[in-house]
N, C-alpha and C positions, 0 to 999 in steps of 0.2 A: 672476165672475170664475172664467176660463175656467183650467185651469190643468193637465202635465202631469206626469212625471217625467223626463224626461232624461239622467241617472245616479244608482245610484249602487251602493258599494263601503262593505262592509264586514272592511279587512283587517287584521292582526296588528295590532293595536293603530288604527286611523286608522281615519275613518271619514269617507266626501266623499258629501253627494246635490249633484243641481245638476237648477233645477227654469227652464218655463218660465210668462210666463204674457203677457197678455193685459187690461191694472191699464183700467177702468171710461170711463180719454180712452185709449185705443187704441193707447198702448204698451205696448209689447212689454221687458216684462223677463224677463231670466234669472236668476236666483241659488242662489249654492253658498255651499257649506257645506262646512269642511273639518275636521275635527280628529281629536287626538289627545296624549295623557298630557297635556300640561304646552302646547301648542300648540293654534290654533284659528283658525283664514280665513274672512272670509265676503267677500261681494264680490258687487258687481255688471255684469251686462251690462243698458241701459240707451236704445232706440231711440226715437224719438221719433212724435209720426202720422202724419208723411209717410214717416218711411223704415220705420214700421214696413208702411204698406199696401207704398211701394216691397220689401221683401225677399218678402213675400204673392209679390204679383204672378208674382216668378222665379222663386218657391216653385212660386207654383203649375202643380200637374198632375191628370190627369183619380182619380187613387190618389188624394189631401190634398181630404179636402171645408176644411179649414181647416190655418194658419200653423201653431200647430201638432202634429195629426198630420204636416204635412214635417217640421218638424223633429227630433219623437223619433224617425220612422223615418229623417232623414240625418245628424244628430249626437246619436246614442244612443248615445257611450265612450266613454271617460277627457281621448278627444283631440277633443269634440266641441265646448266653446267656443274651442277652440286655430281649426280646421278652417271655422265656419260663422264667425270670428269672419277668415277669414282669404278666406270667400271672396264677405262683403260690402266688406272693401276694394277685391279687382278687382272688382267688381260698382258701386262711388262709392255704399257707404250706409253713414248717421254712423252710429256709433252710441258711449254713451262709458259708457267703465269704471269703479268704484268700487272699492275694499279699504274696508270698512268694521272698526270701529275699537272 
């Protein structure tokens, strides 16, 4: 399974890491983990295979060979997930969001 780190931050008392991967079923997963002191938040954005292909076609250009490369180049900051999900909504790409407890 290929994976890219989209964003990582280690600041005073908090750590944030967001990674994207394509699973063995061809689905895009974006996994986030935020923690600091006494709190922790884990979350996941999940796209089925059809919507992963749709997003890949939308983001594909000659500079990036894979969807993961395009995501790492265009959505690799602290607001990357929000911008990506807004892009998906604007282009009719469906996804699920859930928090892990």
